[in-house]
C-alpha positions as CSV (number, residue, x, y, z in Angstrom):
1,X,-89.0,7.7,0.3
2,X,-86.5,5.5,-1.3
3,X,-85.9,3.1,1.4
4,X,-89.9,3.0,2.4
5,X,-90.8,2.2,-1.3
6,X,-88.3,-0.4,-1.2
7,X,-89.8,-2.2,1.7
8,X,-93.6,-1.5,1.2
9,X,-94.1,-5.0,1.1
10,X,-95.0,-5.0,4.9
11,X,-97.6,-2.1,4.5
12,X,-98.7,-1.8,0.8
13,X,-102.4,-2.5,1.5
14,X,-102.2,0.0,4.6
15,X,-104.5,3.1,3.6
16,X,-102.1,5.4,5.4
17,X,-99.2,4.1,2.7
18,X,-101.6,5.1,0.1
19,X,-102.3,8.9,1.5
20,X,-98.5,8.9,1.7
21,X,-98.0,8.0,-2.0
22,X,-100.6,10.5,-3.1
23,X,-99.3,13.4,-1.2
24,X,-95.8,12.7,-2.3
25,X,-96.9,12.6,-6.0
26,X,-99.0,15.7,-5.9
27,X,-96.3,17.5,-3.8
28,X,-93.7,16.6,-6.6
29,X,-95.6,18.0,-9.3
30,X,-96.5,21.5,-7.5
31,X,-93.1,22.1,-6.4
32,X,-91.8,21.3,-9.9
33,X,-94.0,24.3,-11.1
34,X,-93.2,26.6,-8.3
35,X,-89.4,26.2,-8.6
36,X,-89.6,27.5,-12.2
37,X,-91.7,30.3,-10.9
38,X,-89.3,31.0,-8.1
39,X,-86.6,32.4,-10.5
40,X,-88.6,35.4,-11.3
41,X,-91.1,35.6,-8.4
42,X,-90.0,35.4,-5.0
43,X,-93.3,34.7,-3.6
44,X,-93.5,31.6,-5.3
45,X,-90.3,30.1,-3.2
46,X,-92.5,31.5,0.1
47,X,-95.5,29.2,-1.3
48,X,-93.1,26.4,-2.0
49,X,-91.8,26.2,1.5
50,X,-95.3,26.3,3.0
51,X,-96.3,23.7,0.9
52,X,-93.1,21.6,1.7
53,X,-93.7,21.9,5.5
54,X,-97.5,20.9,4.9
55,X,-96.7,17.9,3.1
56,X,-93.8,16.7,5.0
57,X,-95.7,17.0,8.3
58,X,-98.6,14.9,6.8
59,X,-96.3,12.5,5.6
60,X,-94.7,12.3,9.0
61,X,-98.2,11.7,10.7
62,X,-99.2,8.9,8.2
63,X,-95.5,7.3,8.7
64,X,-96.2,7.2,12.5
65,X,-99.4,5.6,12.2
66,X,-98.1,2.8,9.9
67,X,-95.2,2.4,12.5
68,X,-97.6,2.1,15.2
69,X,-99.5,-0.4,13.3
70,X,-96.2,-2.6,12.7
71,X,-95.3,-2.4,16.5
72,X,-98.7,-3.7,17.2
73,X,-98.5,-6.8,15.3
74,X,-94.6,-7.6,16.1
75,X,-93.0,-6.3,13.1
76,X,-91.2,-3.3,14.7
77,X,-87.7,-5.0,14.0
78,X,-88.2,-5.8,10.4
79,X,-87.0,-3.5,7.5
80,X,-90.4,-2.2,7.2
81,X,-90.6,-1.0,10.5
82,X,-87.4,0.4,10.6
83,X,-88.2,2.1,7.2
84,X,-91.3,3.9,8.8
85,X,-89.7,5.0,12.0
86,X,-86.9,6.7,9.6
87,X,-89.4,8.2,7.5
88,X,-91.0,9.7,10.4
89,X,-88.1,11.3,11.7
90,X,-86.9,12.5,8.2
91,X,-90.2,14.1,7.3
92,X,-90.5,15.7,10.7
93,X,-87.0,17.2,10.0
94,X,-87.6,18.1,6.5
95,X,-90.6,20.1,7.7
96,X,-88.9,21.7,10.6
97,X,-86.1,22.9,8.0
98,X,-89.0,24.3,5.4
99,X,-90.6,26.2,8.0
100,X,-87.7,27.7,9.2
101,X,-87.1,26.1,12.4
102,X,-83.7,24.7,11.6
103,X,-82.2,27.4,9.4
104,X,-79.0,29.1,10.0
105,X,-80.0,30.4,13.3
106,X,-81.7,27.4,14.6
107,X,-84.6,27.8,17.2
108,X,-83.0,25.7,19.8
109,X,-84.0,27.6,22.7
110,X,-87.5,28.3,24.4
111,X,-87.0,32.0,23.9
112,X,-86.2,31.9,20.2
113,X,-88.8,29.3,19.6
114,X,-91.6,31.3,21.6
115,X,-90.8,34.3,19.3
116,X,-91.3,32.2,16.2
117,X,-94.6,30.9,17.6
118,X,-96.0,34.7,18.4
119,X,-94.9,35.4,15.0
120,X,-97.0,32.7,13.6
121,X,-99.8,33.8,16.0
122,X,-99.8,37.4,14.3
123,X,-100.1,35.4,10.9
124,X,-103.4,33.5,12.2
125,X,-104.8,36.8,13.2
126,X,-105.3,37.7,9.9
127,X,-107.0,34.7,9.2
128,X,-109.5,34.9,12.0
129,X,-113.2,35.7,11.3
130,X,-114.6,39.0,12.0
131,X,-117.2,37.8,14.6
132,X,-115.2,35.0,16.3
133,X,-117.2,32.3,17.8
134,X,-116.9,31.0,21.5
135,X,-113.7,28.8,22.2
136,X,-114.1,25.6,20.6
137,X,-112.1,23.4,23.3
138,X,-108.6,22.3,23.9
139,X,-106.3,21.1,21.6
140,X,-105.6,17.9,23.8
141,X,-106.9,16.7,27.0
142,X,-103.2,16.7,28.6
143,X,-103.2,20.6,28.2
144,X,-105.0,21.6,31.5
145,X,-102.3,19.2,33.6
146,X,-99.7,20.3,31.5
147,X,-100.4,24.0,31.8
148,X,-100.8,23.7,35.5
149,X,-97.8,22.0,36.1
150,X,-95.7,24.5,34.3
151,X,-97.4,27.2,36.3
152,X,-96.5,25.6,39.7
153,X,-92.9,24.9,38.7
154,X,-92.4,28.2,37.3
155,X,-92.5,29.8,40.4
156,X,-89.5,28.0,41.7
157,X,-87.5,26.8,38.9
158,X,-86.1,29.0,36.0
159,X,-85.9,26.5,33.6
160,X,-89.7,25.5,33.9
161,X,-90.4,29.0,34.0
162,X,-89.1,29.6,30.4
163,X,-91.1,26.1,29.4
164,X,-94.2,27.7,30.7
165,X,-94.0,30.8,28.7
166,X,-93.4,28.5,25.6
167,X,-96.7,26.5,26.4
168,X,-98.5,29.9,26.9
169,X,-97.3,31.0,23.1
170,X,-98.1,27.5,21.8
171,X,-101.7,27.5,23.5
172,X,-102.3,31.1,22.2
173,X,-101.3,29.8,18.7
174,X,-103.3,26.6,19.0
175,X,-106.4,28.4,19.7
176,X,-106.1,30.8,17.1
177,X,-105.4,28.0,14.3
178,X,-108.4,26.2,16.0
179,X,-110.7,29.1,15.4
180,X,-109.3,30.0,12.0
181,X,-109.5,26.5,10.6
182,X,-113.2,26.0,11.9
183,X,-114.4,28.9,9.8
184,X,-112.2,27.6,6.9
185,X,-110.3,30.9,6.8
186,X,-107.0,29.2,7.6
187,X,-104.5,28.9,4.8
188,X,-104.2,25.2,4.5
189,X,-100.5,25.6,3.7
190,X,-100.0,27.7,6.8
191,X,-101.4,24.5,8.9
192,X,-98.0,22.9,8.5
193,X,-96.3,25.8,10.0
194,X,-98.4,25.5,13.3
195,X,-98.3,21.8,13.5
196,X,-94.3,21.6,13.0
197,X,-94.0,24.4,15.5
198,X,-96.1,22.4,18.0
199,X,-94.1,19.4,17.6
200,X,-91.0,21.3,18.4
201,X,-92.3,23.4,21.2
202,X,-93.8,20.0,22.9
203,X,-90.3,18.4,22.1
204,X,-88.5,21.2,23.8
205,X,-90.5,21.3,26.9
206,X,-90.2,17.4,27.2
207,X,-86.6,17.9,27.3
208,X,-86.4,20.8,29.6
209,X,-88.6,18.9,32.1
210,X,-86.0,15.7,31.7
211,X,-83.1,17.9,32.6
212,X,-84.6,19.4,35.6
213,X,-85.6,15.8,36.9
214,X,-82.0,14.6,36.4
215,X,-80.7,17.7,38.2
216,X,-82.8,17.0,41.0
217,X,-81.9,13.4,41.0
218,X,-78.4,14.2,41.0
219,X,-78.8,16.3,44.0
220,X,-80.6,13.8,46.1
221,X,-84.0,15.2,46.0
222,X,-85.6,12.2,43.9
223,X,-88.6,12.6,46.1
224,X,-89.0,16.3,46.1
225,X,-92.2,18.2,45.2
226,X,-90.5,20.2,42.3
227,X,-89.2,16.9,40.8
228,X,-92.6,15.4,41.0
229,X,-93.8,18.6,39.1
230,X,-91.2,18.2,36.6
231,X,-91.9,14.5,36.0
232,X,-95.6,15.5,35.5
233,X,-94.5,18.0,32.7
234,X,-92.5,15.5,31.3
235,X,-95.2,12.9,31.3
236,X,-97.9,15.1,29.8
237,X,-95.5,16.6,27.2
238,X,-94.7,13.0,25.9
239,X,-98.0,11.7,25.8
240,X,-99.3,14.9,23.9
241,X,-96.4,14.1,21.5
242,X,-97.6,10.6,20.9
243,X,-101.3,11.9,20.2
244,X,-99.9,14.6,17.8
245,X,-97.9,11.7,15.8
246,X,-100.8,9.3,15.9
247,X,-99.3,6.7,18.1
248,X,-101.7,7.3,20.9
249,X,-105.7,7.6,20.7
250,X,-107.5,10.4,22.1
251,X,-109.2,8.5,24.9
252,X,-106.0,6.4,25.7
253,X,-103.7,7.5,28.9
254,X,-100.4,6.2,29.6
255,X,-99.7,5.3,33.3
256,X,-97.6,8.0,35.4
257,X,-93.9,6.9,35.0
258,X,-94.5,5.2,31.6
259,X,-91.8,7.7,29.8
260,X,-89.2,7.5,32.8
261,X,-87.3,4.5,32.0
262,X,-83.7,5.2,32.2
263,X,-82.7,5.7,29.2
264,X,-86.1,5.7,27.4
265,X,-86.4,2.6,25.4
266,X,-88.1,4.6,22.2
267,X,-85.2,7.2,22.2
268,X,-82.3,4.9,22.4
269,X,-84.1,2.7,19.6
270,X,-84.6,5.8,17.3
271,X,-80.7,6.8,18.0
272,X,-79.5,3.2,17.2
273,X,-81.7,2.9,14.3
274,X,-80.4,6.5,13.0
275,X,-77.1,5.4,13.2
276,X,-77.5,2.0,11.3
277,X,-79.3,3.7,8.6
278,X,-76.7,6.5,8.4
279,X,-73.8,4.0,8.2
280,X,-75.7,2.4,5.4
281,X,-76.3,5.6,3.3
282,X,-72.9,6.8,3.7
283,X,-71.1,4.3,1.2
284,X,-73.5,5.2,-1.7
285,X,-73.1,9.0,-1.3
286,X,-70.7,11.4,-3.0
287,X,-67.6,12.5,-0.8
288,X,-68.9,15.8,-0.8
289,X,-72.1,14.9,0.3
290,X,-71.1,12.8,3.2
291,X,-70.0,15.5,6.2
292,X,-73.8,16.4,6.9
293,X,-74.7,12.8,7.3
294,X,-71.5,12.1,9.5
295,X,-72.2,15.2,11.7
296,X,-75.7,13.4,12.4
297,X,-74.3,10.2,13.1
298,X,-71.6,11.9,15.5
299,X,-74.7,13.4,17.3
300,X,-76.6,10.3,17.6
301,X,-73.5,8.4,18.9
302,X,-73.0,11.3,21.6
303,X,-76.4,10.8,22.9
304,X,-76.1,7.2,23.1
305,X,-72.9,7.3,24.9
306,X,-74.4,10.1,27.1
307,X,-77.5,7.8,27.9
308,X,-75.8,4.6,28.5
309,X,-74.7,3.0,31.7
310,X,-71.4,5.0,32.0
311,X,-72.8,8.2,31.2
312,X,-69.8,9.1,28.9
313,X,-70.2,12.7,28.4
314,X,-67.0,13.6,26.3
315,X,-67.4,10.6,23.6
316,X,-65.5,11.3,20.4
317,X,-63.9,14.4,21.4
318,X,-60.3,12.6,22.4
319,X,-57.6,12.0,19.9
320,X,-56.2,8.4,19.4
321,X,-53.0,7.4,18.0
322,X,-52.7,5.7,15.4
323,X,-56.1,7.1,14.4
324,X,-58.7,4.8,13.4
325,X,-59.7,4.1,9.6
326,X,-63.4,4.5,10.7
327,X,-64.3,8.3,10.5
328,X,-67.8,9.1,11.7
329,X,-69.4,5.8,11.0
330,X,-67.6,5.0,7.7
331,X,-64.6,3.1,6.7
332,X,-62.3,5.3,4.6
333,X,-59.3,4.6,2.4
334,X,-58.2,8.2,2.4
335,X,-58.4,9.4,6.3
336,X,-56.6,12.7,5.9
337,X,-58.9,13.8,3.3
338,X,-62.2,12.6,5.2
339,X,-60.9,14.3,8.3
340,X,-60.4,17.6,6.4
341,X,-63.7,17.7,4.8
342,X,-65.3,16.8,8.1
343,X,-63.3,19.3,10.0
344,X,-64.3,22.0,7.4
345,X,-67.8,21.2,7.6
346,X,-67.8,21.1,11.6
347,X,-66.4,24.6,11.6
348,X,-68.9,25.9,9.3
349,X,-71.9,24.6,11.2
350,X,-70.4,26.4,14.4
351,X,-69.8,29.5,12.5
352,X,-73.4,29.3,11.2
353,X,-74.7,28.7,14.4
354,X,-72.5,29.5,17.4
355,X,-75.5,29.3,20.0
356,X,-76.4,25.7,19.2
357,X,-76.6,23.5,21.9
358,X,-74.2,21.0,20.5
359,X,-71.6,23.8,19.1
360,X,-69.1,23.0,22.1
361,X,-69.2,19.5,21.3
362,X,-68.9,19.9,17.4
363,X,-66.0,22.1,18.2
364,X,-64.1,19.6,20.3
365,X,-64.7,17.0,17.6
366,X,-63.1,19.0,15.1
367,X,-60.4,19.8,17.1
368,X,-60.0,16.1,17.8
369,X,-59.6,15.3,14.3
370,X,-57.2,18.0,13.6
371,X,-55.0,16.6,16.2
372,X,-55.2,13.5,14.8
373,X,-53.7,14.8,11.5
374,X,-51.1,17.0,13.1
375,X,-49.8,14.3,15.2
376,X,-49.3,13.3,19.0
377,X,-47.8,16.3,21.2
378,X,-45.2,13.6,22.8
379,X,-43.9,10.3,21.2
380,X,-46.7,7.5,22.1
381,X,-45.5,4.2,23.4
382,X,-45.9,2.2,20.3
383,X,-43.5,4.8,18.6
384,X,-40.8,4.4,21.2
385,X,-40.9,0.8,20.5
386,X,-40.7,0.7,17.0
387,X,-37.5,0.3,15.1
388,X,-36.3,2.7,12.5
389,X,-33.6,2.8,10.1
390,X,-31.5,5.6,8.4
391,X,-32.8,4.7,4.8
392,X,-36.4,5.5,6.2
393,X,-35.6,8.7,7.9
394,X,-33.6,10.0,4.5
395,X,-37.0,9.1,2.5
396,X,-38.9,10.9,4.8
397,X,-36.9,14.0,4.6
398,X,-36.8,13.9,0.9
399,X,-40.6,13.4,0.9
400,X,-41.2,16.4,2.9
401,X,-38.5,18.8,1.3
402,X,-39.1,17.9,-2.6
403,X,-42.8,17.0,-2.4
404,X,-43.7,19.6,0.0
405,X,-45.8,17.1,1.9
406,X,-47.2,18.2,5.2
407,X,-45.2,17.0,8.1
408,X,-48.1,14.7,9.7
409,X,-47.6,11.1,10.8
410,X,-50.9,10.3,9.4
411,X,-50.1,11.8,6.3
412,X,-46.6,10.1,5.9
413,X,-48.1,6.8,6.8
414,X,-50.8,7.4,4.2
415,X,-48.0,7.8,1.5
416,X,-47.9,4.3,-0.5
417,X,-44.0,4.9,-1.5
418,X,-42.8,5.5,2.0
419,X,-44.4,2.1,3.6
420,X,-44.3,3.3,7.1
421,X,-46.6,2.8,9.9
422,X,-47.8,5.5,12.0
423,X,-45.8,4.9,14.7
424,X,-42.6,5.0,12.5
425,X,-43.6,8.1,11.1
426,X,-44.0,9.7,14.5
427,X,-40.6,8.5,15.3
428,X,-38.8,9.7,12.1
429,X,-40.5,13.2,12.8
430,X,-38.8,13.2,16.1
431,X,-35.6,12.5,14.8
432,X,-35.8,15.1,12.0
433,X,-36.7,17.6,14.7
434,X,-33.3,17.0,16.4
435,X,-31.6,17.4,13.1
436,X,-33.3,20.7,12.4
437,X,-35.3,19.7,9.4
438,X,-38.8,20.1,10.7
439,X,-39.8,22.1,13.9
440,X,-41.4,21.0,17.2
441,X,-45.1,19.9,17.5
442,X,-47.4,22.9,16.8
443,X,-50.6,22.2,18.7
444,X,-53.6,21.2,16.5
445,X,-51.6,22.4,13.4
446,X,-48.7,20.0,11.7
447,X,-45.2,20.6,12.3
448,X,-43.4,23.3,10.4
449,X,-40.6,22.4,7.8
450,X,-37.7,24.2,8.2
451,X,-35.5,22.8,5.6
452,X,-36.3,24.8,2.4
453,X,-33.9,23.0,-0.4
454,X,-32.9,19.7,-0.9
455,X,-29.5,20.8,-1.3
456,X,-29.3,21.5,2.4
457,X,-30.3,17.7,3.4
458,X,-26.8,16.2,2.9
459,X,-25.0,18.6,5.5
460,X,-28.0,17.9,8.0
461,X,-28.2,14.1,7.6
462,X,-24.4,13.7,7.4
463,X,-23.2,10.3,9.3
464,X,-27.0,9.5,10.0
465,X,-26.3,5.9,10.0
466,X,-23.8,6.3,13.0
467,X,-25.5,9.0,14.7
468,X,-29.2,7.3,14.3
469,X,-28.9,4.9,17.4
470,X,-27.8,7.8,19.7
471,X,-30.4,9.9,18.5
472,X,-33.0,7.0,19.3
473,X,-31.5,6.4,22.7
474,X,-31.8,10.1,23.5
475,X,-35.7,10.0,22.7
476,X,-36.0,7.0,24.9
477,X,-34.1,8.3,27.7
478,X,-35.8,11.8,27.6
479,X,-39.3,9.8,27.9
480,X,-38.1,7.8,30.7
481,X,-36.6,10.4,32.7
482,X,-40.0,12.6,32.1
483,X,-41.9,9.6,33.3
484,X,-39.9,9.0,36.5
485,X,-40.0,12.7,37.5
486,X,-43.9,12.4,37.1
487,X,-43.9,9.6,39.6
488,X,-41.4,11.1,41.8
489,X,-43.5,14.3,42.0
490,X,-44.6,14.6,45.6
491,X,-48.5,14.1,45.7
492,X,-50.7,16.5,47.4
493,X,-50.9,15.1,51.2
494,X,-54.4,13.9,52.1
495,X,-55.9,15.1,55.1
496,X,-55.1,12.4,57.8
497,X,-58.5,10.4,59.0
498,X,-59.7,11.5,62.1
499,X,-58.9,9.1,64.9
500,X,-61.5,8.3,67.2
501,X,-60.7,9.3,70.9
502,X,-61.9,6.6,73.3
503,X,-64.6,8.1,75.7
504,X,-63.6,8.0,79.2
505,X,-65.6,5.5,81.3
506,X,-68.3,7.3,82.8
507,X,-67.9,8.1,86.7
508,X,-70.7,7.0,88.9
509,X,-71.4,10.6,90.0
510,X,-70.1,12.6,87.3
511,X,-71.0,16.2,87.4
512,X,-73.0,17.8,84.8
513,X,-71.0,19.5,82.3
514,X,-71.6,23.4,82.1
515,X,-70.7,25.6,79.4
516,X,-67.8,28.1,80.2
517,X,-68.9,31.6,81.3
518,X,-68.2,34.1,78.7
519,X,-66.3,37.5,79.8
520,X,-68.7,40.3,80.0
521,X,-68.0,43.9,78.9
522,X,-66.9,46.4,81.9
523,X,-69.7,49.1,81.1
524,X,-68.2,51.4,83.8
525,X,-65.2,52.1,81.8
526,X,-65.0,54.9,79.6
527,X,-65.3,53.7,75.9
528,X,-63.6,55.8,72.9
529,X,-65.7,57.4,70.7
530,X,-65.3,60.1,68.2
531,X,-65.4,62.9,71.0
532,X,-62.6,61.7,73.0
533,X,-60.1,59.9,70.8
534,X,-57.6,62.7,70.9
535,X,-54.3,62.2,69.6
536,X,-53.0,58.7,69.0
537,X,-50.5,57.7,71.3
538,X,-47.2,57.0,69.6
539,X,-44.7,54.7,71.2
540,X,-41.2,56.4,72.1
541,X,-38.3,55.0,69.7
542,X,-35.3,53.9,71.8
543,X,-32.0,55.7,71.1
544,X,-29.3,53.4,69.7
545,X,-26.5,52.9,72.1
546,X,-22.9,53.2,70.9
547,X,-22.3,49.4,70.7
548,X,-25.2,49.1,68.5
549,X,-23.6,51.9,66.3
550,X,-20.2,50.2,66.5
551,X,-22.0,46.8,65.6
552,X,-23.8,48.3,62.4
553,X,-20.8,49.9,61.2
554,X,-18.5,47.2,61.6
555,X,-16.5,46.4,58.5
556,X,-18.1,49.5,56.7
557,X,-15.5,52.2,57.6
558,X,-13.9,52.8,54.0
559,X,-17.6,53.1,52.6
560,X,-18.7,55.2,55.6
561,X,-15.8,57.3,55.0
562,X,-15.9,57.7,51.1
563,X,-19.6,58.5,51.5
564,X,-18.6,61.3,54.0
565,X,-16.5,62.8,51.9
566,X,-18.6,62.9,49.1
567,X,-21.3,64.4,50.9
568,X,-18.7,67.2,52.1
569,X,-17.8,68.0,48.7
570,X,-21.3,68.1,47.4
571,X,-22.2,70.6,50.2
572,X,-19.3,72.6,49.5
573,X,-20.1,72.8,45.8
574,X,-23.8,73.7,46.3
575,X,-22.7,76.6,48.8
576,X,-20.2,78.1,46.0
577,X,-22.8,78.1,43.7
578,X,-25.8,79.6,45.8
579,X,-23.5,81.8,48.2
580,X,-20.7,83.5,46.2
581,X,-18.0,85.3,48.0
582,X,-18.3,89.1,48.1
583,X,-16.4,91.0,45.7
584,X,-12.9,92.6,47.0
585,X,-12.8,96.4,47.6
586,X,-9.9,98.3,45.9
587,X,-7.7,99.7,48.7
588,X,-7.3,103.7,49.1
589,X,-4.5,105.4,47.3
590,X,-1.8,106.6,49.6
591,X,-1.1,110.4,49.6
592,X,2.0,112.4,50.5
593,X,2.5,115.2,53.1
594,X,2.9,117.9,50.4
595,X,-0.1,117.0,48.7
596,X,-2.2,117.1,51.7
597,X,-0.9,120.5,52.4
598,X,-1.6,121.6,48.8
599,X,-5.0,120.5,48.9
600,X,-5.9,122.2,52.1
601,X,-4.5,126.0,50.8
602,X,-6.7,125.5,47.8
603,X,-9.9,128.1,48.1
604,X,-12.9,125.8,48.3
605,X,-16.2,127.4,46.8
606,X,-18.8,127.9,49.4
607,X,-22.4,127.3,48.5
608,X,-24.9,129.9,49.7
609,X,-28.5,128.9,49.8
610,X,-31.1,131.9,49.2
611,X,-34.6,131.4,50.2
612,X,-37.4,133.4,48.8
613,X,-40.3,133.9,50.7
């Protein structure tokens, strides 16, 4: 509003500008009271969000009408025209945030937005009259063509199927809002939610259709029926958006293909204008308020690069050395501090909404800034060509150890007392790595300082004046060797181009070429089946000859003998354990002849068995 007020000389007499001023004044007064009540009554905060959404959507509608009026009279490039377009865009974004469309979990997919629309439909169901009347007609004449095109495309393309589901939810919500509003039972504050959801929904349908068109164009199917269906969806969705914003009359129609300029001129104008506006506003903001605008600038520049003639898809994600003083559209005197604040904001936005469509891009940009702070993984060409003195290396080492400075070329080049360029800081850190003062490159993190105390530096930097030329030569030589090895690496052989074989001259009576006859299976032979498989024959192994054995054991006699002895010894040991020898029997004591006669003359008792019957 501040920029619009400063340029009101271009449209001060326009009735829509007076309406914008009245809405803004009324809303400011009402929100001031509701914000005081919101501290004790949570319901007041809900009412404030509804009023903010309605007011922002109405301001966007009036600003779009003023912008169309200025375009008609050739004042599009004036400050007034730029201010109105910026006000339209900012008011729509403010309404989206107040209505919850751009909350922590942004509704940036068809399914999430359709769920939000169905939730609004349930709110509208409460406002419907008890005796609903007949349908009051469609919201827009584009709805039948848009709906039929989506139904046709949904059967063949999954993306158009999601867009068709979203269109069904938007149609149901629009019908309920129309019936409730006709009977004056619709809460006027809820109207802002409905309009904001419709704007976001048709923008999403248009974006899906444009993506499908681009996909078919890349596949060489620019004239296929599905591509034409997607073009119809894109045309009617864009036409519906123009009518909702007030830039196209209810009876006006655009020619088919009007919105298919590559890239769309109105989108590019909006992106360029947003970039210019952000650059102008960044210098007037406090440092803590800049990251949000810088992220918007990065996203706008990414879209511009992707839609350009070269179609650069990875804009802003590649680290440059030495890093530029212009960070996300702003010239800065403290590049390290600015990058750190922007990295923190980018990481926080991705953590809050990891499923956002630009989350991958924002992560790569944060990695790029982190890499620029940490330094390049290898010495750059500028660093290899720069001159470095021993006093500069000593000063860098003392600065790192005494003050605890981060071992980063960007940080060292920013230190005024060192008076180093980025290339000199790079090479100084490489020398200190050889002397074990700092560690090697650590990816996205700065190098680690290995020396803890200043008392250790004299021993590490001894005779540095004499050693430095050799250290610098070693760096240059290592880089040269690595480059030569990379050039000498054999490239993958490309397939040889097929050489055309000259066709033989046709003979006057050339016989007609016949296809070779394929072999036929002998059906009379008995085929193998599970019933007659039998045992699988095994080939007989040939027994080795004496010559083969002698050749095999040639030169291995001692090892074979040693192994045989060990085998025999092991066998005997096991035999002793498992099969012990039987115990020896005691020999009978020899008796003399006298003892034998004496034994024979003794009376031996006779045992008599008595039987009892």
